[in-house]
C-alpha positions in Angstrom: 6.9 -6.7 -54.1 6.4 -2.9 -53.9 3.1 -3.5 -52.0 4.9 -5.7 -49.5 7.6 -3.1 -49.0 5.0 -0.4 -48.4 3.3 -2.6 -45.7 6.7 -3.2 -44.0 7.5 0.5 -44.0 4.0 1.3 -42.7 4.4 -1.2 -39.8 7.8 0.2 -38.9 6.5 3.8 -39.0 3.6 2.8 -36.9 5.9 1.2 -34.3 8.1 4.3 -34.3 5.0 6.6 -33.9 3.5 4.6 -31.1 6.9 4.4 -29.3 7.3 8.2 -29.6 3.7 8.9 -28.4 4.0 6.6 -25.4 7.1 8.4 -24.2 5.6 11.9 -24.2 5.6 14.0 -21.1 2.7 14.1 -18.7 1.2 17.5 -18.5 -1.8 19.4 -17.3 -4.5 20.2 -19.8 -7.2 22.1 -17.9 -8.7 19.6 -15.4 -7.0 16.6 -17.0 -3.6 15.0 -16.9 -2.6 14.1 -20.5 0.2 12.9 -22.7 0.4 13.0 -26.5 -2.0 10.0 -26.6 -4.7 12.0 -24.8 -6.0 11.8 -21.2 -4.3 9.3 -18.8 -5.7 8.0 -15.6 -2.7 7.3 -13.3 -2.9 4.0 -11.4 0.2 4.0 -9.2 2.0 2.4 -6.3 4.2 4.2 -3.7 7.6 2.7 -2.9 7.6 3.7 0.8 10.1 2.0 3.1 12.8 1.7 0.6 15.1 4.7 0.7 13.1 6.1 3.6 12.0 3.6 6.3 9.0 4.9 8.3 9.2 2.9 11.6 5.7 1.4 11.5 6.6 -0.5 8.3 9.1 -2.5 10.3 6.9 -2.9 13.4 8.9 -0.2 15.2 6.1 2.2 16.2 6.7 3.4 19.7 10.3 2.1 19.6 12.0 4.6 17.3 10.5 7.8 15.8 12.7 8.1 12.7 15.0 6.2 10.3 17.9 8.1 11.8 17.0 6.8 15.3 16.9 3.3 13.9 20.3 3.7 12.2 21.7 4.9 15.5 20.2 2.0 17.4 21.6 -0.5 14.9 25.1 1.1 15.0 25.1 0.7 18.8 24.7 -3.0 18.4 26.8 -3.8 15.3 28.9 -0.7 14.7 28.6 2.0 12.0 30.3 0.0 9.2 28.0 -3.0 9.5 25.0 -0.7 9.9 25.9 0.9 6.6 26.4 -2.6 5.1 22.8 -3.5 6.1 21.5 -0.3 4.4 23.4 -1.0 1.2 21.8 -4.5 1.1 18.4 -3.0 1.9 18.6 -0.5 -1.0 20.0 -3.1 -3.3 17.3 -5.7 -2.5 14.3 -3.6 -2.0 13.4 -2.6 -5.6 14.9 -4.5 -8.5 13.8 -4.8 -12.1 11.7 -7.9 -11.3 9.7 -5.7 -8.9 8.9 -3.2 -11.6 8.1 -6.0 -14.1 5.6 -7.4 -11.6 4.0 -4.0 -10.8 3.5 -3.4 -14.6 2.1 -6.9 -15.1 -0.5 -6.2 -12.3 -1.7 -3.1 -14.0 0.2 -0.1 -12.5 1.2 2.6 -15.0 3.1 4.8 -12.5 5.4 4.5 -9.5 5.8 7.2 -6.8 9.3 7.2 -5.5 9.8 8.8 -2.1 13.2 10.5 -2.1 15.3 11.2 1.0 17.4 14.3 0.5 20.3 12.8 2.4 21.0 10.4 -0.5 21.6 13.4 -2.7 23.2 16.0 -0.5 24.6 16.5 3.0 22.5 18.2 5.8 23.5 21.8 6.2 25.2 21.0 9.6 27.6 18.7 7.8 28.5 20.8 4.8 32.3 21.5 4.7 31.6 25.0 3.5 28.6 26.7 5.0 26.0 27.6 2.4 27.4 25.3 -0.3 26.0 22.0 -1.5 27.9 18.7 -1.6 26.3 16.3 -4.1 26.2 12.6 -3.4 25.9 10.1 -6.2 24.0 7.4 -4.3 20.5 8.9 -4.7 21.0 9.7 -8.3 22.3 6.2 -9.1 19.3 4.5 -7.3 16.9 6.8 -9.2 18.6 6.2 -12.5 18.3 2.4 -12.0 14.6 2.6 -11.1 13.9 4.9 -14.1 15.6 2.5 -16.5 13.3 -0.3 -15.3 10.3 2.0 -15.5 11.2 2.9 -19.1 11.5 -0.8 -20.0 7.9 -1.3 -18.6 6.5 1.9 -20.0 5.7 3.2 -16.5 5.9 6.8 -15.4 8.2 7.5 -12.4 6.8 10.1 -10.1 9.6 11.8 -8.1 8.4 12.7 -4.6 10.6 14.7 -2.2 9.4 12.8 0.9 12.1 13.8 3.4 13.0 17.5 2.9 16.2 19.2 4.3 15.3 20.4 7.8 12.0 18.5 8.0 8.7 19.7 6.6 6.5 19.0 9.7 6.0 17.5 13.1 5.2 14.0 11.9 8.9 13.3 12.0 8.8 9.7 10.7 7.8 11.1 7.3 10.7 13.6 7.1 13.3 11.6 9.1 14.0 14.7 11.2 14.2 14.9 15.0 12.7 18.4 14.9 11.3 20.9 12.3 14.1 23.1 11.0 13.0 23.9 7.5 10.6 26.8 7.8 12.8 29.0 10.1 16.0 28.2 8.2 16.9 30.0 5.0 19.8 27.5 4.5 17.5 24.5 4.5 15.1 26.3 2.1 17.9 27.1 -0.3 19.2 23.5 -0.1 15.7 22.2 -0.9 15.5 24.6 -4.0 19.0 23.6 -5.1 18.2 19.9 -4.7 15.2 20.2 -7.0 17.3 22.2 -9.5 19.9 19.4 -9.5 17.3 16.7 -10.0 15.7 18.6 -12.8 19.0 19.1 -14.6 19.5 15.4 -14.5 16.0 14.4 -15.7 14.9 17.3 -17.8 14.9 15.2 -21.0 13.3 12.1 -19.4 9.6 11.9 -20.4 9.2 8.7 -18.3 9.8 10.9 -15.3 6.1 11.7 -14.8 6.2 14.6 -12.4 8.0 16.5 -9.7 6.1 16.1 -6.4 7.9 19.0 -4.7 7.2 18.6 -1.0 5.5 15.6 0.5 2.9 16.1 3.2 3.8 19.4 4.8 2.4 19.3 8.3 3.3 22.4 10.4 1.2 25.1 12.0 2.9 28.3 10.9 0.5 30.6 12.8 0.1 28.5 15.9 2.9 25.8 16.0 2.2 24.8 19.6 -1.5 24.1 19.4 -1.7 23.3 15.7 1.4 21.1 15.3 0.4 19.6 11.9 -1.2 22.6 10.2 -4.7 21.2 10.1 -6.2 24.5 11.2 -3.7 26.8 9.4 -5.5 29.6 7.6 -2.7 31.3 5.6 0.1 28.8 4.8 2.2 31.7 3.5 5.7 30.1 4.1 4.6 27.0 2.3 3.2 28.8 -0.7 6.3 31.0 -0.9 8.7 28.0 -0.8 6.7 26.1 -3.5 6.8 29.1 -5.7 10.6 29.4 -5.3 11.0 25.7 -6.1 8.8 26.1 -9.2 10.8 29.1 -10.4 14.1 27.1 -10.1 12.5 24.1 -11.9 11.2 26.2 -14.8 14.6 27.9 -15.3 15.8 24.5 -16.5 12.7 22.5 -17.4 9.6 23.7 -19.2 8.0 20.3 -19.8 7.5 18.3 -16.6 4.3 18.3 -14.6 4.8 19.9 -11.1 2.7 18.5 -8.2 1.9 20.5 -5.1 0.6 19.3 -1.7 -1.3 21.3 0.9 -0.5 21.5 4.6 -2.0 19.1 7.1 -0.5 16.0 5.4 -1.3 17.3 1.9 -4.9 18.5 2.2 -5.0 22.0 3.7 -4.9 24.5 0.8 -5.9 27.6 2.7 -3.9 30.5 1.3 -2.1 28.3 -1.3 -4.1 29.4 -4.4 -4.2 30.8 -7.0 -1.8 28.5 -8.8 1.3 30.1 -10.2 2.2 27.7 -13.1 0.1 26.4 -16.0 1.5 22.9 -15.9 0.6 21.9 -12.3 -1.5 19.2 -10.6 -3.1 19.5 -7.2 -2.4 16.6 -5.0 -4.4 15.3 -2.0 -4.0 12.3 0.3 -6.9 10.2 1.8 -6.8 7.9 4.8 -9.4 6.3 7.1 -12.5 8.3 6.2 -15.7 7.4 4.4 -15.6 6.9 0.7 -18.3 9.2 -0.4 -18.5 12.3 -2.5 -18.4 14.5 0.6 -15.0 13.0 1.5 -13.4 14.5 -1.7 -15.6 17.6 -2.1 -12.8 19.9 -1.1 -10.5 18.4 -3.7 -13.1 18.6 -6.4 -13.8 22.2 -5.5 -10.0 23.0 -5.9 -10.0 21.3 -9.3 -13.0 23.3 -10.5 -11.9 26.7 -9.2 -8.2 26.4 -10.3 -8.9 24.6 -13.6 -6.2 22.1 -12.8 -6.0 18.3 -12.6 -6.2 16.4 -9.3 -3.9 13.5 -8.3 -4.6 11.4 -5.2 -1.0 10.7 -4.6 -1.1 8.7 -1.4 -3.6 6.4 0.3 -3.8 2.9 1.7 -3.2 1.3 5.1 -6.7 -0.1 5.3 -8.7 -3.1 4.3 -9.3 -4.3 0.8 -13.0 -3.2 1.2 -11.9 0.4 1.8 -9.4 0.2 -1.2 -12.0 -0.9 -3.7 -14.5 1.6 -2.6 -12.0 4.4 -2.6 -10.7 3.6 -6.1 -14.2 3.3 -7.4 -14.8 6.8 -6.0 -11.6 8.2 -7.6 -12.2 6.8 -11.0 -15.8 7.8 -11.1 -14.6 11.3 -10.6 -11.7 11.0 -13.1 -9.0 11.2 -10.4 -5.7 9.2 -10.8 -4.3 7.5 -7.7 -1.2 6.1 -6.1 -1.4 3.5 -3.3 0.8 3.2 -0.2 2.8 1.0 0.2 4.4 -1.7 -1.9 6.4 -3.7 0.7 6.4 -3.8 4.5 6.0 -6.2 7.4 2.3 -6.7 7.6 -0.7 -7.6 5.3 -1.7 -4.2 4.0 0.7 -4.3 1.0 1.1 -6.4 -2.1 4.4 -7.9 -1.0 4.8 -8.7 2.7 8.3 -8.8 4.2 8.7 -11.8 6.4 10.2 -11.1 9.9 13.5 -13.1 10.1 14.1 -15.5 13.0 15.2 -13.6 16.0 13.6 -10.3 15.0 11.3 -10.4 18.0 14.4 -10.4 20.2 15.6 -7.2 18.6 12.2 -5.6 19.0 12.0 -6.6 22.6 15.4 -5.2 23.4 14.8 -1.9 21.7 11.4 -1.6 23.5 13.0 -2.3 26.9 11.4 -5.7 27.3 14.3 -8.1 26.6 18.0 -8.7 26.9 20.6 -7.2 24.6 21.4 -9.5 21.6 25.1 -9.9 20.8 26.6 -8.2 17.8 26.9 -11.3 15.6 23.3 -12.3 16.2 22.0 -8.8 15.5 24.0 -8.6 12.3 22.6 -12.0 11.1 19.0 -10.9 11.9 19.4 -7.6 10.0 21.1 -9.1 7.0 18.4 -11.8 6.8 15.8 -9.0 7.0 17.5 -7.3 4.0 17.5 -10.7 2.2 13.8 -11.1 3.0 13.2 -7.7 1.2 13.8 -9.3 -2.2 10.6 -9.8 -4.1 11.2 -13.6 -4.3 11.4 -13.8 -0.5 8.3 -11.8 0.2 4.7 -13.1 0.6 2.5 -12.1 -2.3 -1.0 -10.9 -1.3 -3.1 -11.6 -4.4 -6.2 -10.4 -2.6 -4.7 -6.9 -2.3 -4.0 -6.5 -6.0 -7.4 -8.1 -6.8 -9.0 -5.3 -4.7 -7.2 -2.5 -6.5 -8.0 -3.6 -10.0 -10.4 -6.5 -10.7 -12.9 -5.8 -7.8 -13.1 -2.1 -8.9 -14.6 -3.2 -12.2 -16.8 -6.1 -11.2 -18.7 -7.7 -8.3 -17.9 -11.2 -9.7 -16.1 -13.6 -7.4 -13.3 -16.0 -8.3 -11.8 -18.9 -6.4 -8.9 -18.2 -4.1 -7.7 -21.7 -4.8 -8.7 -24.3 -7.4 -10.9 -26.6 -5.3 -11.4 -29.8 -7.2 -13.6 -32.4 -5.5 -13.1 -35.9 -6.9 -15.6 -38.7 -6.5 -13.1 -41.0 -4.7 -11.0 -38.5 -2.7 -11.9 -36.1 0.1 -11.3 -32.4 -0.3 -10.2 -30.2 2.5 -10.7 -26.4 2.1 -9.2 -24.2 4.8 -11.5 -21.5 6.1 -9.2 -18.7 5.2 -9.2 -19.6 1.5 -12.6 -18.2 0.8 -13.2 -16.8 -2.6 -11.7 -13.6 -3.9 -14.1 -10.7 -4.2 -15.9 -7.9 -2.5 -17.6 -7.9 0.9 -21.1 -9.3 0.6 -20.1 -11.1 -2.6 -17.2 -13.4 -1.7 -17.9 -13.1 2.1 -19.8 -11.0 4.5 -18.2 -9.3 7.5 -19.9 -6.8 9.7 -16.9 -4.5 10.4 -15.3 -4.2 7.0 -12.8 -1.3 7.2 -11.2 1.4 9.3 -13.0 4.7 9.1 -11.6 6.2 12.3 -11.2 9.8 11.0 -14.9 9.8 10.1 -16.0 7.9 13.2 -13.5 6.7 15.9 -15.7 3.7 16.7 -15.4 2.3 13.2 -12.0 0.5 13.1 -12.9 -2.7 11.4 -10.9 -4.9 9.0 -8.8 -8.0 9.7 -8.2 -7.7 13.4 -5.8 -10.6 13.4 -3.6 -8.8 10.8 -2.6 -12.1 9.2 -2.8 -13.9 5.8 -5.3 -11.7 3.9 -6.2 -8.0 3.9 -10.0 -8.4 3.6 -12.4 -7.6 6.4 -12.4 -11.2 7.6 -10.6 -11.7 11.0 -7.7 -14.2 10.7 -5.3 -15.4 13.4 -2.6 -18.1 13.7 -4.0 -21.7 14.1 -2.4 -24.5 16.2 -5.0 -27.2 15.4 -3.5 -30.6 14.4 -4.5 -30.1 10.7 -3.9 -26.5 9.6 -2.4 -24.3 7.0 -1.3 -22.1 9.8 -4.4 -19.8 10.0 -8.0 -19.8 10.9 -11.0 -17.4 10.8 -11.9 -15.9 14.2 -14.2 -13.3 15.6 -17.2 -14.6 13.6 -20.3 -12.6 14.3 -24.0 -13.5 13.7 -25.0 -12.9 10.1 -21.5 -13.3 8.6 -20.7 -15.9 5.9 -17.8 -17.2 3.8 -18.0 -18.5 0.2 -16.0 -21.3 -1.5 -16.2 -22.1 -5.2 -15.8 -25.9 -5.8 -15.4 -27.8 -9.0 -17.2 -31.2 -8.5 -16.3 -34.3 -10.6 -19.6 -36.2 -9.9 -23.1 -35.2 -9.0 -24.3 -36.6 -5.6 -24.6 -36.3 -1.9 -21.5 -35.4 0.1 -20.6 -35.5 3.8 -19.5 -32.0 4.9 -17.4 -31.8 8.0 -16.7 -28.5 9.7 -13.9 -27.9 12.1 -14.6 -25.3 14.8 -13.7 -24.0 18.2 -16.0 -22.0 20.5 -14.5 -18.6 21.3 -14.7 -18.1 25.1 -13.5 -20.3 28.0 -15.7 -21.5 30.8 -18.9 -21.5 28.8 -21.5 -24.1 29.8 -22.5 -25.6 26.5 -22.8 -22.3 24.8 -23.8 -22.7 21.1 -23.1 -21.3 17.7 -25.5 -21.9 14.8 -24.6 -22.3 11.1 -25.9 -23.8 7.9 -24.6 -24.4 4.4 -26.1 -23.1 1.2 -25.2 -24.3 -2.3 -25.7 -22.2 -5.4 -28.0 -19.8 -3.5 -30.2 -22.4 -1.8 -30.1 -23.7 1.8 -28.5 -27.1 1.9 -28.4 -29.7 4.7 -29.5 -29.3 8.3 -28.8 -26.3 10.5 -26.0 -27.1 12.9 -26.1 -26.0 16.6 -22.5 -26.2 17.6 -21.8 -26.6 21.3 -18.9 -27.6 23.6 -18.0 -27.4 27.2 -14.6 -25.9 26.5 -12.6 -24.2 23.8 -10.9 -27.3 22.2 -11.2 -28.0 18.5 -14.1 -30.2 17.4 -15.7 -31.5 14.2 -19.4 -31.4 13.2 -21.1 -33.1 10.3 -23.7 -32.0 7.7 -24.7 -33.4 4.3 -25.1 -31.5 1.1 -26.0 -32.2 -2.5 -23.5 -31.0 -5.2 -23.9 -31.1 -9.0 -21.2 -31.9 -11.4 -19.2 -28.8 -12.4 -18.9 -25.5 -10.5 -20.7 -25.2 -7.2 -20.8 -22.1 -4.9 -20.9 -23.2 -1.3 -21.4 -20.8 1.6 -21.0 -21.3 5.3 -23.6 -19.1 6.9 -23.2 -18.2 10.6 -26.7 -17.6 12.0 -25.2 -17.2 15.4 -21.5 -16.4 15.7 -18.9 -17.1 18.4 -16.6 -19.7 16.8 -13.1 -20.0 15.3 -13.4 -21.8 12.0 -10.5 -23.9 10.6 -11.7 -26.0 7.7 -14.4 -27.9 5.9 -13.9 -31.3 4.4 -16.1 -32.9 1.7 -16.4 -36.6 1.1 -18.6 -38.5 -1.5 -21.3 -40.6 0.2 
């Protein structure tokens, strides 16, 4: 009995110990980020578009520049009260506990929350008493809720001041400011410092708050604001360093434990004049977009880590193809750098959860862009409230390929089926072209223009040009063929191929139909050539596909499949077709 009691007590103490350790603060330990369990590699997701809508996330690029412009445009159509009702629904629906549960289940251990100052305090122009701060409960309540869900899932919440009072740079969609009024305004600087003090006072004892990311993506040319608008060529960065030091001082007067994250100028990467570091519990952030994924691309960040003896955190990247994602994360993890991806939900495929445009949304976009008639108030209200409803996780479209690229494909080149394709001996099997296997480029498929590297080479802007269905390199567009799942593969080039894993019930020969459409009109019997391979060996005859026009047609081949799992590839020796489906039937 005593032995049993000792075992029970040991188990309980072990549980308490593990719980305490897992809740320890993140901190800098030389070049590493650690907690009481030891070193931790952050794998995170940014929650952009929730409390701060950047216009591109809602297909509003070139229509409005900032969230405030969008609010004003909405208010003109439905009035201020209904506009505010829409935003209340947007905030309520955008991130809920089920979102955080899902993110944890996929493998994320941290979430970066972009904060908008105007949910916590008034802009200086609207303060009833000049120089004082009015505090708003809305932002704190939203943050508290998110933190409670993070705690439940043992995920660190990284607080990121994304929109700073007065605006931190000329990329105004980031700061939601019509102009930059931070750096020349002592009032805005003091409000920024006061806001961080207020946040820290609230979360000083919360170990699941992982860090204070004090100013997101400063982008302002202090020495030459006219010719260097975003601070890419800035050599000194004195005002930025000074403000970050003042914020740090205010934080440390209250909080000695939390990790502080700094970001350089030029969207987080220009650290000229910023060093040396002024705090011993600090991480150096950098952002990475649209460049090559090689050691040279992160050489500056690695140099900063070595010289400052401080950890790195790649706090924002994304907006590219899955190919780029996997290569980037492999690069980061090889160099022991934690990461946070951007962004969780938006309209479009480059996110885990795609917001579906509601019926009538195109009419709104056309009106705001000057191409269509003004919708009436009731119709606009219905469209916007449906957009907010579509923001709920259960109403979004899950991109399994995106998550697969961030986690599984980083660790292995192995492919897995996109769907469970079971071929029975007495029933035909149709596989839609867009449902090729999950995996890396040149393993699950081969596409010649795989990612967007435009900052390294403006000519390299590959990826899914159709911007539909999947975020791999394969080009996918809407399909109107008589039998379709709504999508087809397009832009197929010579040398590309697609792979499908099929589970076969009975060994034997199978007819294999392929549904195609030649790409260009007015061709006189132009041809595309393709062949099948099965389990690495060429199968069936080579097909020379030709047609006098661009209507859909079906060609037939014959392949031999063994019982069990078979890997079938459609190899395009000569490109130039749209590809809809293959159908297999036992002979």
